[in-house]
C-alpha positions as CSV (number, residue, x, y, z in Angstrom):
1,M,114.7,5.3,-162.9
2,G,113.6,2.1,-164.7
3,I,110.6,-0.2,-164.1
4,L,112.7,-3.0,-162.9
5,K,113.3,-3.4,-159.1
6,N,114.7,-5.8,-156.5
7,I,117.5,-6.7,-159.2
8,N,121.0,-5.4,-160.2
9,I,121.1,-3.9,-163.8
10,S,124.0,-3.6,-166.3
11,E,125.4,-6.8,-165.0
12,V,125.3,-10.5,-166.0
13,L,123.0,-12.3,-163.7
14,T,122.3,-16.0,-163.0
15,L,118.6,-15.7,-162.2
16,K,118.3,-19.0,-160.2
17,D,120.9,-17.3,-157.7
18,E,118.7,-14.4,-157.2
19,I,116.1,-16.2,-155.1
20,T,116.7,-18.6,-152.2
21,Y,114.8,-21.8,-151.1
22,Q,113.3,-21.7,-147.6
23,K,112.2,-24.7,-145.9
24,G,108.3,-25.4,-145.9
25,Q,107.7,-22.2,-148.1
26,V,107.0,-20.7,-151.3
27,V,109.3,-17.4,-151.8
28,S,108.7,-14.9,-154.5
29,K,110.7,-11.9,-155.6
30,T,108.9,-9.1,-157.9
31,L,111.2,-7.8,-160.6
32,V,108.1,-5.8,-162.4
33,Q,104.6,-5.5,-161.5
34,N,102.2,-3.0,-163.7
35,D,99.2,-2.9,-165.8
36,S,100.9,-4.6,-168.8
37,V,103.4,-6.9,-167.3
38,G,104.3,-8.7,-164.1
39,I,107.8,-10.6,-163.8
40,T,108.5,-12.5,-160.7
41,L,110.9,-15.0,-159.5
42,F,109.7,-18.1,-157.3
43,S,111.4,-20.8,-155.3
44,F,109.3,-23.7,-153.8
45,D,110.3,-26.2,-151.3
46,K,109.7,-29.8,-152.1
47,G,105.9,-30.2,-151.7
48,E,104.9,-26.6,-151.6
49,E,102.2,-25.2,-154.0
50,I,100.4,-22.4,-155.3
51,S,96.8,-23.8,-155.4
52,T,94.7,-23.5,-158.7
53,H,93.6,-20.2,-159.8
54,E,93.3,-17.8,-162.9
55,S,95.1,-15.0,-164.3
56,G,94.0,-12.0,-166.4
57,G,97.3,-12.4,-168.5
58,D,99.0,-15.2,-170.2
59,A,101.7,-16.5,-167.8
60,F,105.0,-17.7,-169.3
61,V,106.8,-19.9,-166.9
62,T,110.6,-20.9,-167.2
63,C,112.1,-23.4,-164.8
64,L,115.4,-22.2,-163.4
65,D,116.3,-24.9,-161.1
66,G,114.8,-28.5,-159.9
67,V,111.4,-29.8,-160.9
68,G,108.1,-28.6,-161.0
69,K,104.6,-29.7,-161.8
70,I,102.5,-27.4,-163.5
71,T,98.6,-28.0,-163.9
72,V,96.6,-26.2,-166.6
73,D,93.0,-27.0,-167.3
74,G,93.5,-30.2,-165.2
75,V,96.3,-31.6,-167.1
76,E,99.6,-32.1,-165.2
77,H,103.0,-31.2,-166.9
78,I,106.4,-31.8,-165.2
79,I,108.8,-28.9,-166.1
80,K,112.5,-29.2,-165.6
81,E,115.4,-26.7,-165.6
82,G,115.6,-24.9,-169.1
83,E,112.0,-25.9,-170.0
84,S,109.0,-23.4,-170.3
85,I,105.4,-23.6,-170.6
86,V,102.6,-21.0,-171.2
87,M,99.6,-20.9,-169.0
88,P,96.9,-19.2,-171.0
89,A,94.9,-16.2,-169.5
90,R,91.6,-17.4,-167.7
91,H,92.5,-20.9,-167.5
92,P,92.8,-22.7,-164.3
93,H,96.2,-23.5,-163.4
94,A,98.4,-24.4,-160.4
95,V,102.2,-24.7,-159.5
96,Y,103.6,-27.5,-157.3
97,G,107.3,-28.1,-156.1
98,E,107.7,-31.8,-157.3
99,E,111.3,-31.2,-155.9
100,Q,112.8,-28.1,-154.9
101,F,111.9,-25.8,-157.9
102,K,112.8,-22.2,-158.9
103,M,110.9,-20.4,-161.8
104,L,110.7,-17.2,-163.7
105,L,107.1,-16.1,-164.4
106,V,106.3,-13.5,-166.8
107,V,102.6,-12.5,-167.1
108,V,101.6,-10.3,-170.1
109,F,98.3,-8.5,-169.9
110,A,96.4,-7.5,-172.9
111,K,95.5,-4.1,-173.3
112,Q,91.7,-3.4,-172.3
């Protein structure tokens, strides 16, 4: 058994179709979570957000659909389908659905 969960293996997938929008909500679907890496799909309804926080790992975000606003160290970045941004470990960041927005989040944790 592999470490991936909640997703079909050995088939071609369109990641943005693996998670749905829900009115007034942020929805998440964890694909991997362990001490080394976290991989999660998120969907944000317009106006929904994950408020400012910090992570112990470097977070790599790729926009799968829509338009999001990523704030890192107080600087706002608009991200659209096909674009990516890195939110470095231990830096305050937040995510906001500028429009409906889907993203793939990969967090990589350094070995202690």
